N, C-alpha and C positions, 0 to 999 in steps of 0.2 A: 659734632663740633662745626661751630657757624664759619662760613666763608669769610674771607677777610673783605671788608666792604671796598668798593671801588672809590679812589682818592677824592673825586669829584663830588662823591655823596656823602664823605665824612661830615656827621651833624654833632659832632659833639662840641663845636663852638657856639649851638643853639642853646646849649643846657648848662646849668650850674649843678655840680653833683656834689651830694654829701653822703657819707658813711656813716651809718648808725648801727651801733650795737645796743640790744636792750637784754635787761638781764629780768625774767619773770620771778617775781617775789617768791611765788610758791607754785601753782599748777598753772598751766594752759590746757584746757579741755577740749578734745577733739569733738567736732559736730557732724562729722562724714556718716551717714546712716549705712550699717553694715548692710542693710536692705537696698538691692539694687534699684526696686521699684520707686524709692523715692530721692535716690542720689540727684537727679536733675533738678527736682525743685529745690533741693538744699544749696546746690550750687548757684543757680539763679539767685536764691534769696540772700545768700552771704556775699556775694561779689557785685549784684547790683546790675547783672548783664544777662542777657538772653540771646547769643551771638554765635558765632562760628567758634570762638574760643571757648566759651561755655559747653558748647555741645564736644570738643576736644576733650576738656577737663573731664566731663562727665563721664565719657566713654573711657578714658584713660583710667577715673577713679573705679569702675565698674569691672573693668579687666582685673586690675590690681586684687580688688576686695573679692571677684569670685574666685579666684587661686589661694585666698586665704581665710575667708570668712563665710558663714551661712545665718548667722543670728539676726532676727528680724527687728530686736528693740535695742540694740547696740549700738553706741557712737562712738567713733573712732577718728584717726587721721589717714589721709591718703600716704602711701608709701611707695618706695621703688629700693632698687638694689644700692642706693646712698643712704637709705634712711627714709624716718618720717619727716613730712615736710607740711606746709602751710603755702596756698597760691599769694603771689604777691597782691592780687587783688584785693584780698583780705584784709592785707595793711593799708593799700590806699583807700578802702572803704573806710578804716577807722579813723585815717587822718581827714579823710573827707567829713566824717561826722563832727572831727574836732573843729573844722574850720567852720561848721554850721553853727555848733553851738557857741562856738567863740564870738559869732558875728561877723567873721572876716569877711564870708560871701557877702554879705547885707551890706556892709560898709566900704568894701573895694568892689565897685561898680564894673564889670567884665572879670572878676578874679574867678568865677564859676568855671566860664571855658577853659581859663588856665588850668585848674583844678583837674578839670574833666579831661582835657586834651594835650596839656603840656605838663603833666606831673606824674612822673613813672617811678615804680617801685620795680628795684631789678636785685636778683641774687648776684654775687660777687662773680659768677660767670655768666651774668647776663640771663639766667634762667626764670621764666615764671615760678619756680619752685623754691620757696624759702625754707633750707632744711633745719630741722630743731636739734640736729648733734646726735641724735640716739636712733636706733633702729626699731627698738620697741617700745610701748609705752612703759611709764613706770608702773602703773596698775590702772585701776578702774575704782569707781564709786557707784553706787545705786541709787536711784533717786525715784521719789514718785511724782507723777504729774498729772493733772487733770485733762482729760479728753472730751471732746463731745463726739458721741458715736449716734448711728440712727435709733438706738435704744436708751438715748439720752446720757447725761454726761456719766464718766467713769473714770477711775483712778487707773492709771497704768505704770509699770514699773519699768524704767529706761536705764540701763548701764551705759557709763560713758567712762571713756580712756581719758587717761591724762599723762602728761610730762612734768615731772616736778625741776622747778629750777632751769628751767631751759635758757640758753643763751643763744640769742638770734641776730644774726648780722644781715645786715640788706643795705642797698644805695637807694639815694632819692635823687631822680634827675628831674630838675625844675627848668622850664623853659625860661630863656633870659628876657627880661623887661627892664624898661627905665626904671630905678626907685621913683620918679615922679608921677609913674601912671596910676591911674585909680586902678588898673587890675594887676598891680605888681605883686607877685607873691615872693618873698625873698626869706633870707636866712632867719629875719626875725619872726617871720610868721610860722615858719616852719617849727622853730623853736617852742614857740606857744602851742602851735598844735600837738607836738610830742609831749609837753606838759601835761596839756589836758588828757592826752591819750594814756598817759601812765594810770591816771585814776580811773578811766572809762574802761580800760582792757584790751585784750584781744585774744579772739577765739571763742568759743562756745561757753555757756552758763556764766555770762559776765554778771547777769543779775544775782547769781549767788556769791558774787565778790570773786569769783575765778579771775585770771587772764590779767592782773594789775601787774606792772612792770617798772623798772627803773631803767632810762637812758643811763648807759654806763661809758659809752664812747660816742663822739661826736666831731667828725672832722669833714674839714672842705678839701676835695682832691679833684686832680683832672679826671674827666670823664675818659674812661677806655674802651674801646672797641674790643 
C-alpha cells in the first residue's frame, strides 16, 4: 500500500481527473508471449518505452508466466493473485495513437509534451495494472501467421488467449492548462480520443477486428491520492 504523500507535495491540483469505464464488444486478446525469451521485446513494443519500468514489468511477467506456462507460441495476459490485467501504459499508447490520428498533436502545438509527460492512466488504486475482472481467460483461438526464417518464409501456428466482454475501469489524469493555450488537452480532446479508440481497439490482434469497445461510463471527479 502506498504511503500517504506529504501535504506539501500533494499534486492533485495540477491535474483534472476523469473516470472511464469501457465494455469490450466481444474479445480483448492477450499479446504477452508465454515464452520468456520474447517477453521483453513485447513489453517495449506495446508500451513504447524501454526504461526501468519496462524492465520491472518484464521481470514481473516472466516470474508470473514461469509459474504457469511453458508453451512457446501461445500469447496470453499478465496476471497476479487479483486476476488478469493489462498495463496502464497500453491504454495510454492507444489514446496517444488516437491523438495522432485525429491530428490533435499537429493542430495543438505543445500538446505532444502534455500527452507524453502530463497524461496519466491509473487503476482506481493508482496501480499500473488495469484489471480485466477475471482470473482466467475465457478461451483461446488458433491463428496462422507468416514469419521469415533463415530458411525463408514459413507459416506458424499461434494460440491467443482472449477475455470475452470484459469491463475495464481506469482513471485519466490530465495536466491542467488554460483552454486558450495551444498545448491544452481538455475534456473535449479526451472525449474525441476515446471515441476514436473505440473503433481502433485495445489489446492484441486489433487487425483482426478484436479489441473494439464502447465507453459506458465517463465522469469528472476529484483526484484522490
